[in-house]
C-alpha positions as YAML, in Angstrom:
chain: A
units: angstrom
residues:
- id: 1
  name: MET
  ca: [4.08, -67.97, 30.26]
- id: 2
  name: VAL
  ca: [3.47, -66.04, 33.32]
- id: 3
  name: ARG
  ca: [0.64, -67.05, 35.49]
- id: 4
  name: LEU
  ca: [-1.02, -63.54, 36.08]
- id: 5
  name: ASP
  ca: [-3.18, -62.89, 39.19]
- id: 6
  name: ALA
  ca: [-6.25, -61.40, 37.73]
- id: 7
  name: ASP
  ca: [-7.39, -59.41, 40.89]
- id: 8
  name: ARG
  ca: [-3.91, -58.10, 41.75]
- id: 9
  name: LEU
  ca: [-3.13, -57.10, 38.09]
- id: 10
  name: ALA
  ca: [-6.50, -55.47, 37.93]
- id: 11
  name: ALA
  ca: [-5.47, -53.27, 41.15]
- id: 12
  name: ASP
  ca: [-2.22, -52.33, 39.47]
- id: 13
  name: LEU
  ca: [-3.88, -51.62, 36.19]
- id: 14
  name: ALA
  ca: [-6.26, -49.33, 37.88]
- id: 15
  name: VAL
  ca: [-3.22, -47.38, 39.10]
- id: 16
  name: MET
  ca: [-1.49, -47.33, 35.76]
- id: 17
  name: ASP
  ca: [-4.50, -45.75, 34.18]
- id: 18
  name: ARG
  ca: [-4.04, -42.79, 36.61]
- id: 19
  name: LEU
  ca: [-0.36, -42.54, 36.43]
- id: 20
  name: PRO
  ca: [1.32, -39.33, 34.62]
- id: 21
  name: TYR
  ca: [3.10, -40.63, 31.67]
- id: 22
  name: ALA
  ca: [6.26, -39.19, 29.87]
- id: 23
  name: SER
  ca: [6.25, -38.71, 26.15]
- id: 24
  name: SER
  ca: [9.76, -39.81, 25.43]
- id: 25
  name: TYR
  ca: [10.39, -41.24, 22.24]
- id: 26
  name: SER
  ca: [7.19, -39.59, 20.74]
- id: 27
  name: ASP
  ca: [8.86, -39.21, 17.49]
- id: 28
  name: PHE
  ca: [8.53, -42.97, 17.23]
- id: 29
  name: ALA
  ca: [4.82, -43.26, 16.83]
- id: 30
  name: PHE
  ca: [1.92, -41.58, 14.86]
- id: 31
  name: ALA
  ca: [0.02, -41.01, 18.11]
- id: 32
  name: PRO
  ca: [1.10, -40.07, 21.67]
- id: 33
  name: LEU
  ca: [3.13, -43.02, 22.71]
- id: 34
  name: ARG
  ca: [3.39, -42.87, 26.47]
- id: 35
  name: ASN
  ca: [5.86, -44.65, 28.83]
- id: 36
  name: THR
  ca: [6.90, -44.33, 32.48]
- id: 37
  name: MET
  ca: [10.10, -45.70, 34.18]
- id: 38
  name: LEU
  ca: [9.69, -48.55, 36.83]
- id: 39
  name: TRP
  ca: [13.21, -49.21, 37.42]
- id: 40
  name: ASN
  ca: [16.44, -47.36, 36.09]
- id: 41
  name: ALA
  ca: [19.83, -46.26, 37.28]
- id: 42
  name: THR
  ca: [18.93, -43.83, 40.03]
- id: 43
  name: GLY
  ca: [15.27, -44.45, 40.95]
- id: 44
  name: VAL
  ca: [14.61, -40.98, 39.48]
- id: 45
  name: LEU
  ca: [11.13, -41.20, 37.50]
- id: 46
  name: ASP
  ca: [12.35, -38.64, 35.01]
- id: 47
  name: GLU
  ca: [15.50, -40.36, 33.78]
- id: 48
  name: ALA
  ca: [13.72, -41.97, 30.93]
- id: 49
  name: LEU
  ca: [16.35, -42.44, 28.08]
- id: 50
  name: LEU
  ca: [18.00, -45.72, 27.76]
- id: 51
  name: ASP
  ca: [21.80, -45.83, 28.54]
- id: 52
  name: ASP
  ca: [24.33, -48.20, 29.86]
- id: 53
  name: TYR
  ca: [25.60, -47.86, 33.35]
- id: 54
  name: ARG
  ca: [27.45, -49.74, 35.97]
- id: 55
  name: GLY
  ca: [25.59, -51.60, 38.46]
- id: 56
  name: GLY
  ca: [21.75, -52.68, 38.63]
- id: 57
  name: ALA
  ca: [18.59, -50.78, 38.49]
- id: 58
  name: ARG
  ca: [16.47, -49.41, 41.49]
- id: 59
  name: PRO
  ca: [12.86, -48.95, 41.68]
- id: 60
  name: THR
  ca: [11.33, -45.59, 40.83]
- id: 61
  name: GLU
  ca: [8.20, -43.92, 42.48]
- id: 62
  name: HIS
  ca: [5.85, -45.23, 39.87]
- id: 63
  name: GLY
  ca: [7.67, -48.67, 40.34]
- id: 64
  name: ARG
  ca: [6.73, -48.61, 44.12]
- id: 65
  name: MET
  ca: [3.16, -47.82, 43.42]
- id: 66
  name: LEU
  ca: [2.59, -51.12, 41.46]
- id: 67
  name: PRO
  ca: [3.40, -53.76, 44.05]
- id: 68
  name: TYR
  ca: [2.17, -56.65, 41.70]
- id: 69
  name: VAL
  ca: [4.16, -55.62, 38.75]
- id: 70
  name: ASN
  ca: [7.23, -54.96, 41.04]
- id: 71
  name: GLU
  ca: [6.83, -58.54, 42.47]
- id: 72
  name: LEU
  ca: [6.72, -59.93, 38.82]
- id: 73
  name: ILE
  ca: [9.83, -58.23, 38.04]
- id: 74
  name: THR
  ca: [11.72, -59.46, 41.16]
- id: 75
  name: SER
  ca: [10.12, -63.08, 40.80]
- id: 76
  name: LEU
  ca: [10.96, -63.48, 36.93]
- id: 77
  name: PHE
  ca: [14.18, -61.77, 36.47]
- id: 78
  name: ARG
  ca: [17.67, -61.45, 37.80]
- id: 79
  name: VAL
  ca: [17.69, -57.88, 38.64]
- id: 80
  name: GLU
  ca: [21.22, -57.48, 38.97]
- id: 81
  name: HIS
  ca: [21.41, -57.42, 35.24]
- id: 82
  name: LEU
  ca: [18.30, -55.13, 34.88]
- id: 83
  name: LYS
  ca: [19.04, -51.64, 33.42]
- id: 84
  name: PHE
  ca: [15.46, -50.57, 32.85]
- id: 85
  name: ALA
  ca: [11.94, -51.65, 33.25]
- id: 86
  name: ARG
  ca: [9.16, -49.44, 32.01]
- id: 87
  name: LEU
  ca: [5.44, -49.54, 31.11]
- id: 88
  name: LEU
  ca: [5.04, -49.05, 27.40]
- id: 89
  name: VAL
  ca: [1.59, -47.75, 26.62]
- id: 90
  name: LEU
  ca: [0.08, -47.78, 22.99]
- id: 91
  name: PRO
  ca: [-3.46, -45.75, 23.09]
- id: 92
  name: PRO
  ca: [-5.90, -46.66, 20.47]
- id: 93
  name: GLY
  ca: [-4.88, -46.06, 17.10]
- id: 94
  name: CYS
  ca: [-1.17, -45.86, 17.91]
- id: 95
  name: VAL
  ca: [1.26, -46.97, 15.22]
- id: 96
  name: MET
  ca: [4.93, -46.99, 15.56]
- id: 97
  name: VAL
  ca: [7.58, -46.10, 13.04]
- id: 98
  name: PRO
  ca: [9.51, -49.17, 12.04]
- id: 99
  name: HIS
  ca: [12.71, -48.82, 13.75]
- id: 100
  name: ARG
  ca: [15.75, -50.43, 15.35]
- id: 101
  name: ASP
  ca: [17.01, -49.88, 18.93]
- id: 102
  name: TYR
  ca: [20.09, -49.55, 20.90]
- id: 103
  name: LEU
  ca: [21.85, -47.81, 17.97]
- id: 104
  name: GLU
  ca: [22.85, -44.83, 20.27]
- id: 105
  name: LEU
  ca: [24.45, -47.34, 22.65]
- id: 106
  name: GLU
  ca: [27.96, -48.99, 22.73]
- id: 107
  name: ARG
  ca: [26.46, -52.37, 23.39]
- id: 108
  name: ASP
  ca: [23.25, -53.99, 22.68]
- id: 109
  name: MET
  ca: [20.68, -54.86, 25.43]
- id: 110
  name: ILE
  ca: [18.23, -57.70, 25.93]
- id: 111
  name: ARG
  ca: [14.69, -56.66, 25.75]
- id: 112
  name: ILE
  ca: [11.73, -58.70, 27.33]
- id: 113
  name: HIS
  ca: [8.08, -57.93, 26.99]
- id: 114
  name: VAL
  ca: [5.39, -59.10, 29.27]
- id: 115
  name: PRO
  ca: [2.19, -57.91, 28.15]
- id: 116
  name: LEU
  ca: [-0.25, -56.78, 30.82]
- id: 117
  name: ARG
  ca: [-3.42, -55.43, 29.13]
- id: 118
  name: THR
  ca: [-3.64, -56.15, 25.19]
- id: 119
  name: SER
  ca: [-6.11, -57.72, 22.64]
- id: 120
  name: GLU
  ca: [-6.35, -59.40, 19.19]
- id: 121
  name: ARG
  ca: [-6.43, -55.76, 17.65]
- id: 122
  name: CYS
  ca: [-2.96, -55.33, 18.99]
- id: 123
  name: PHE
  ca: [0.05, -56.24, 16.86]
- id: 124
  name: SER
  ca: [3.51, -56.44, 16.93]
- id: 125
  name: SER
  ca: [6.03, -57.17, 14.15]
- id: 126
  name: GLN
  ca: [9.96, -58.13, 13.77]
- id: 127
  name: GLY
  ca: [11.57, -58.99, 10.38]
- id: 128
  name: ASP
  ca: [8.77, -60.27, 8.09]
- id: 129
  name: THR
  ca: [6.39, -61.63, 10.78]
- id: 130
  name: VAL
  ca: [3.33, -59.78, 12.38]
- id: 131
  name: PHE
  ca: [2.11, -61.47, 15.52]
- id: 132
  name: HIS
  ca: [0.17, -61.03, 18.70]
- id: 133
  name: MET
  ca: [1.92, -60.92, 22.13]
- id: 134
  name: ARG
  ca: [-0.93, -62.01, 24.68]
- id: 135
  name: ALA
  ca: [-1.26, -60.97, 28.05]
- id: 136
  name: GLY
  ca: [0.97, -63.13, 30.53]
- id: 137
  name: GLU
  ca: [3.34, -64.36, 27.74]
- id: 138
  name: MET
  ca: [7.13, -63.48, 28.21]
- id: 139
  name: TRP
  ca: [8.65, -62.33, 24.88]
- id: 140
  name: PHE
  ca: [12.26, -61.76, 23.90]
- id: 141
  name: LEU
  ca: [12.21, -59.36, 20.79]
- id: 142
  name: ASP
  ca: [15.76, -58.67, 19.22]
- id: 143
  name: ALA
  ca: [15.41, -54.96, 19.12]
- id: 144
  name: THR
  ca: [18.32, -54.36, 16.84]
- id: 145
  name: ARG
  ca: [16.22, -55.85, 14.16]
- id: 146
  name: THR
  ca: [13.61, -53.71, 12.39]
- id: 147
  name: HIS
  ca: [10.43, -53.91, 14.40]
- id: 148
  name: THR
  ca: [7.20, -51.84, 15.06]
- id: 149
  name: ALA
  ca: [3.86, -52.43, 16.76]
- id: 150
  name: ALA
  ca: [0.16, -51.16, 16.51]
- id: 151
  name: SER
  ca: [-3.01, -50.89, 18.55]
- id: 152
  name: PHE
  ca: [-6.21, -50.79, 16.39]
- id: 153
  name: TRP
  ca: [-8.03, -51.44, 19.89]
- id: 154
  name: ASP
  ca: [-10.15, -48.94, 21.92]
- id: 155
  name: VAL
  ca: [-8.37, -49.40, 25.15]
- id: 156
  name: ASP
  ca: [-4.63, -48.72, 25.97]
- id: 157
  name: ARG
  ca: [-2.49, -51.51, 25.35]
- id: 158
  name: ILE
  ca: [0.17, -51.75, 28.37]
- id: 159
  name: HIS
  ca: [3.25, -53.68, 28.13]
- id: 160
  name: LEU
  ca: [5.98, -54.25, 31.00]
- id: 161
  name: THR
  ca: [9.23, -53.86, 29.11]
- id: 162
  name: CYS
  ca: [12.65, -54.85, 30.72]
- id: 163
  name: ASP
  ca: [15.99, -54.14, 29.16]
- id: 164
  name: PHE
  ca: [19.02, -55.98, 30.41]
- id: 165
  name: ILE
  ca: [22.86, -56.15, 29.82]
- id: 166
  name: ALA
  ca: [23.78, -59.92, 29.98]
- id: 167
  name: ASP
  ca: [25.50, -62.55, 27.94]
- id: 168
  name: SER
  ca: [22.09, -64.49, 27.11]
- id: 169
  name: ILE
  ca: [18.43, -64.57, 27.59]
- id: 170
  name: GLU
  ca: [19.00, -67.21, 30.18]
- id: 171
  name: ASP
  ca: [21.03, -65.13, 32.26]
- id: 172
  name: THR
  ca: [18.29, -62.65, 32.76]
- id: 173
  name: LEU
  ca: [15.60, -65.25, 33.91]
- id: 174
  name: LEU
  ca: [15.27, -66.92, 37.49]
- id: 175
  name: ALA
  ca: [13.69, -69.86, 35.68]
- id: 176
  name: PRO
  ca: [14.62, -71.36, 32.28]
- id: 177
  name: PRO
  ca: [12.39, -70.62, 29.47]
- id: 178
  name: GLU
  ca: [9.55, -72.57, 28.60]
- id: 179
  name: ARG
  ca: [9.73, -72.49, 24.77]
- id: 180
  name: GLN
  ca: [12.39, -72.24, 22.03]
- id: 181
  name: PRO
  ca: [13.03, -69.07, 20.20]
- id: 182
  name: GLY
  ca: [10.72, -68.28, 17.45]
- id: 183
  name: VAL
  ca: [7.05, -66.99, 16.94]
- id: 184
  name: PRO
  ca: [4.64, -69.83, 17.68]
- id: 185
  name: ALA
  ca: [2.25, -70.37, 14.75]
- id: 186
  name: GLY
  ca: [-0.92, -69.58, 17.01]
- id: 187
  name: ASN
  ca: [0.48, -66.09, 17.73]
- id: 188
  name: VAL
  ca: [1.24, -65.18, 13.91]
- id: 189
  name: ALA
  ca: [-1.38, -62.78, 12.43]
- id: 190
  name: GLU
  ca: [-2.52, -63.61, 9.02]
- id: 191
  name: ARG
  ca: [-1.76, -61.10, 6.34]
- id: 192
  name: ARG
  ca: [-2.90, -61.18, 2.36]
- id: 193
  name: PRO
  ca: [-0.66, -60.43, -0.44]
- id: 194
  name: LEU
  ca: [-0.51, -56.74, -1.59]
- id: 195
  name: SER
  ca: [-2.89, -56.51, -4.73]
- id: 196
  name: PRO
  ca: [-1.73, -54.87, -7.85]
- id: 197
  name: SER
  ca: [-4.48, -52.24, -7.29]
- id: 198
  name: GLU
  ca: [-3.07, -51.24, -3.78]
- id: 199
  name: ARG
  ca: [0.46, -50.96, -5.08]
- id: 200
  name: SER
  ca: [-0.66, -48.61, -7.71]
- id: 201
  name: ALA
  ca: [-2.65, -46.76, -5.36]
- id: 202
  name: LEU
  ca: [0.47, -46.49, -2.94]
- id: 203
  name: ARG
  ca: [2.83, -45.51, -5.65]
- id: 204
  name: GLY
  ca: [0.29, -42.76, -6.73]
- id: 205
  name: LEU
  ca: [0.58, -41.01, -3.31]
- id: 206
  name: ALA
  ca: [3.79, -39.33, -5.18]
- id: 207
  name: GLU
  ca: [1.17, -36.97, -6.57]
- id: 208
  name: LEU
  ca: [0.36, -35.71, -3.13]
- id: 209
  name: ILE
  ca: [3.36, -36.13, -0.87]
- id: 210
  name: ASP
  ca: [5.00, -33.10, 0.42]
- id: 211
  name: LEU
  ca: [6.67, -32.15, 3.63]
- id: 212
  name: ASP
  ca: [3.39, -31.16, 5.41]
- id: 213
  name: ASN
  ca: [1.86, -34.81, 4.96]
- id: 214
  name: TYR
  ca: [4.95, -36.75, 4.84]
- id: 215
  name: ARG
  ca: [4.25, -38.34, 8.14]
- id: 216
  name: ASP
  ca: [0.83, -39.32, 7.25]
- id: 217
  name: VAL
  ca: [2.13, -41.10, 4.13]
- id: 218
  name: LEU
  ca: [4.44, -42.85, 6.33]
- id: 219
  name: ALA
  ca: [1.73, -43.98, 8.64]
- id: 220
  name: ILE
  ca: [-0.35, -45.42, 5.82]
- id: 221
  name: LEU
  ca: [2.59, -47.63, 4.68]
- id: 222
  name: THR
  ca: [3.33, -48.81, 8.15]
- id: 223
  name: LYS
  ca: [-0.59, -49.65, 8.79]
- id: 224
  name: ARG
  ca: [-0.71, -51.32, 5.68]
- id: 225
  name: HIS
  ca: [2.35, -53.46, 6.86]
- id: 226
  name: PHE
  ca: [0.08, -55.06, 9.45]
- id: 227
  name: GLU
  ca: [-2.65, -56.11, 6.95]
- id: 228
  name: ALA
  ca: [-0.73, -56.82, 3.67]
- id: 229
  name: GLY
  ca: [2.53, -57.92, 2.18]
- id: 230
  name: ILE
  ca: [4.60, -55.08, 2.86]
- id: 231
  name: GLN
  ca: [7.40, -55.80, 5.33]
- id: 232
  name: ALA
  ca: [8.70, -53.73, 8.04]
- id: 233
  name: ASP
  ca: [12.23, -53.74, 6.43]
- id: 234
  name: GLU
  ca: [10.57, -52.35, 3.22]
- id: 235
  name: VAL
  ca: [8.70, -49.41, 4.54]
- id: 236
  name: PHE
  ca: [11.25, -46.86, 3.99]
- id: 237
  name: GLY
  ca: [12.16, -48.34, 0.73]
- id: 238
  name: TRP
  ca: [8.64, -47.64, -0.47]
- id: 239
  name: LEU
  ca: [8.62, -44.19, 0.94]
- id: 240
  name: LYS
  ca: [11.81, -43.31, -0.79]
- id: 241
  name: ASP
  ca: [10.48, -44.50, -4.13]
- id: 242
  name: ILE
  ca: [7.34, -42.35, -3.66]
- id: 243
  name: ALA
  ca: [9.43, -39.48, -2.58]
- id: 244
  name: ALA
  ca: [11.70, -39.98, -5.67]
- id: 245
  name: SER
  ca: [8.77, -40.24, -8.12]
- id: 246
  name: SER
  ca: [7.20, -36.97, -6.53]
- id: 247
  name: GLY
  ca: [9.83, -34.71, -8.02]
- id: 248
  name: ARG
  ca: [10.31, -32.95, -4.74]
- id: 249
  name: PRO
  ca: [13.93, -33.34, -3.50]
- id: 250
  name: GLU
  ca: [13.02, -31.81, -0.18]
- id: 251
  name: VAL
  ca: [10.87, -34.89, 0.59]
- id: 252
  name: LEU
  ca: [13.47, -37.41, -0.55]
- id: 253
  name: GLU
  ca: [16.03, -35.77, 1.68]
- id: 254
  name: ARG
  ca: [13.65, -36.03, 4.68]
- id: 255
  name: VAL
  ca: [12.92, -39.74, 3.93]
- id: 256
  name: THR
  ca: [17.00, -40.18, 3.54]
- id: 257
  name: ARG
  ca: [17.62, -38.53, 6.84]
- id: 258
  name: ASP
  ca: [14.54, -40.33, 8.92]
- id: 259
  name: GLU
  ca: [15.66, -43.73, 7.58]
- id: 260
  name: GLU
  ca: [19.30, -43.10, 8.80]
- id: 261
  name: TYR
  ca: [17.73, -42.08, 12.16]
- id: 262
  name: TYR
  ca: [15.38, -44.95, 12.72]
- id: 263
  name: LEU
  ca: [17.47, -47.68, 11.03]
- id: 264
  name: VAL
  ca: [21.11, -47.06, 11.02]
- id: 265
  name: ARG
  ca: [22.47, -44.69, 13.66]
- id: 266
  name: ARG
  ca: [21.22, -42.00, 16.17]
...
């Protein structure tokens, strides 16, 4: 747990709300996912795509504009292992496509989230667990596993996310972690079983799906994951079944191609 200074954080959040953000990785969300680099290989703000490189990261222009967040980075983490630090902003209604990260890299990174502004209407998931990451908590997420996130809040959700090349999580931190791995019970979001009528209705989307509304159907399935018993790993399976039942081979081809891109290789 990070003991956030509310006044200093509020000052940085006011700056964050005025920053111009990039739309890198916008194809990973159903609303304009926004991000900005705070630390990267060169300190050049526009270099926003993850990549492995020699040496440590350096602050960008936006990183230097956020003194408290920059202090959090240097006081919490071994920055010699840091490759990227960025702000990840989910606007109201933003839901991310279930995906796996680092597929385009030759070696995996270690990703740590520090939520800076969030609510109980914001959700994350990894594997078969949906949970809340609360402000000031520090989370390691295994980004090589299928995961997604959603904000049903009316305010931008903002996380500090840091990516490291290191042998272990402990090697990224200046102090030992306070808790053992795993999602604490108090953070787990309750979900109900998927009802028979819901299953029938979702399968009935085969009558409607086409290339024009394909992303809408994917969004419906992903949003339902946060409420009922569809696992993140199952979303593309559901979508393939719907596409196959539609009798539209071009839709099934699109699903197969997207599943490869988001979950297998890029």
